[in-house]
C-alpha positions, -999 to +999 in steps of 0.1 A: -292-096+590-282-059+587-276-042+619-299-013+629-273+013+621-276+002+586-311-002+584-313+034+594-290+044+569-309+023+542-341+045+549-326+077+554-314+072+517-346+055+498-368+078+515-362+112+496-366+095+466-391+076+474-410+110+486-401+124+453-418+092+434-450+098+455-455+134+445-440+130+411-460+099+400-486+084+427-501+117+439-510+126+398-525+089+395-546+093+429-557+128+416-569+116+383-584+089+396-602+113+421-612+138+389-623+109+365-655+104+390-663+145+378-672+163+349-652+198+347-642+222+322-615+235+344-635+268+350-669+261+363-676+242+396-667+204+395-698+181+391-699+147+409-714+121+384-701+090+395-694+061+370-706+081+340-675+090+327-663+054+326-694+040+313-693+064+284-656+051+276-665+015+279-695+018+260-704+049+240-673+065+225-663+044+194-636+067+187-619+057+222-624+018+211-606+030+173-576+045+192-572+018+216-569-008+185-549+017+169-524+018+202-524-021+199-505-015+165-487+010+175-471-011+203-468-044+180-447-026+154-425-009+181-424-041+200-410-059+166-385-032+160-373-023+193-372-061+208-367-082+179-342-055+159-326-050+191-320-086+200-304-091+162-284-064+162-271-073+198-264-112+188-244-100+158-225-072+177-216-105+195-197-118+171-176-089+160-145-087+170-136-051+156-157-018+156-181-028+182-181+011+201-188+024+168-217+009+160-230+008+195-225+049+194-244+048+160-270+026+174-279+046+203-276+079+189-312+082+180-322+079+215-305+112+228-321+135+195-347+152+203-383+141+197-393+169+178-361+166+154-367+129+149-404+140+141-390+169+114-367+143+099-395+115+089-416+141+075-387+147+053-380+106+047-423+102+040-426+134+016-441+131-018-438+166-026-408+171-026-401+133-031-385+122+002-359+095+008-382+063+010-401+076-023-368+082-038-356+046-030-388+028-040-384+046-077-346+032-077-357-003-068-384-005-098-412+003-072-421+036-083-456+020-079-454+021-047-448+056-037-474+073-019-478+101+009-470+078+036-487+099+065-516+110+049-530+077+036-552+061+058-533+026+051-500+031+060-502+060+084-505+038+114-471+023+104-456+052+094-461+070+126-449+034+147-418+031+128-398+061+141-408+051+176-393+016+172-363+032+153-354+053+182-351+037+212-337+003+189-305+011+199-309+013+237-323-021+239-294-035+215-269-021+242-288-037+270-292-072+256-260-069+240-243-064+275-266-093+288-251-120+258-216-110+273-221-127+303-237-159+291-205-179+302-185-193+268-178-227+284-210-235+277-210-223+241-178-243+234-195-275+249-228-271+230-205-268+198-188-299+203-218-318+210-225-306+172-251-280+179-258-253+155-258-214+160-299-218+162-298-242+190-272-224+209-293-194+210-326-209+220-308-235+246-280-213+259-279-176+248-318-168+253-327-191+288-294-170+302-307-137+292-340-142+302-342-122+328-326-090+312-353-099+281-381-098+306-370-063+316-367-049+283-398-064+275-418-045+304-397-009+297-407-015+261-445-023+262-451+001+289-432+031+268-452+015+237-484+024+256-477+057+269-462+066+234-476+104+222-450+127+214-440+116+176-473+104+167-488+134+177-458+158+161-463+140+125-500+136+122-522+152+155-539+115+149-549+120+114-561+116+087-592+107+107-587+089+132-564+067+116-532+072+139-549+085+166-535+069+199-553+064+230-525+091+244-535+115+217-569+114+224-567+120+260-546+151+254-570+165+229-599+156+252-587+177+279-571+206+263-590+209+230-623+198+244-615+212+280-630+179+292-608+174+321-628+145+338-633+123+308-596+129+302-589+117+335-608+084+329-588+078+298-557+083+320-570+059+346-571+036+317-539+040+304-526+029+341-546+001+341-534-013+308-500-008+317-506-028+347-522-054+328-495-056+301-469-059+327-487-088+347-493-105+313-453-101+301-447-116+339-473-144+334-460-154+303-421-152+303-419-167+337-442-198+328-416-202+298-389-202+321-402-231+347 
């Protein structure tokens, strides 16, 4: 056990960041929860309406459920690109003997680029007039019939606004998973090879089980970040056309600062907190159950 002086030192060092976290994160959540029970336009007096905002959100607002469906699609695309792509690239990096550092820097670079710069970049990539790189590539490959205005086509806009977010952080998760793969004991892999195991069996029976705790952490990070995704979809399409790329987060922002319905916007923000907690619980349940 730690001596009393050591315990006091731990408390002294932990208290400032805990207080900062409480003031910057927990307090706004509590304030949003309280405000969700009121009707308020930001100017006039607040009017207590109880659970009316929650009833409207769950039963009387079809736009909200459209945005929620869009959010699920957005999360799925981000997770496929970030976790799936990150795991594939990390596995390939682990097999390289040269050029690892250069490749890691190149993959990590998008994570440090300004969000606005990324949005402008992908506006050019998706552009139809003038023709952007994506449509040009389709034409070169003989798929000119697939050219389209990706950000204004209701059938492609959700994928188009999700891809930049997935691309942006694939390098971050690649580095995390690559560092985890380096900790896998090589003796176990060599023993498996001597027993006749192929690369897929080594990955599924040795590597992935060994890095499961890191995979759990990255899954939680990627999922919660995607559920709170806002900036790139908002900058690219502002939720349009119609509500085809409207997310719960962008809808909350517009409800607060365009419609000036701060009570209902706070209700939506509480929903975002709850869905993040539910997502974390489901991830822990599924991944830990598989580990047993």
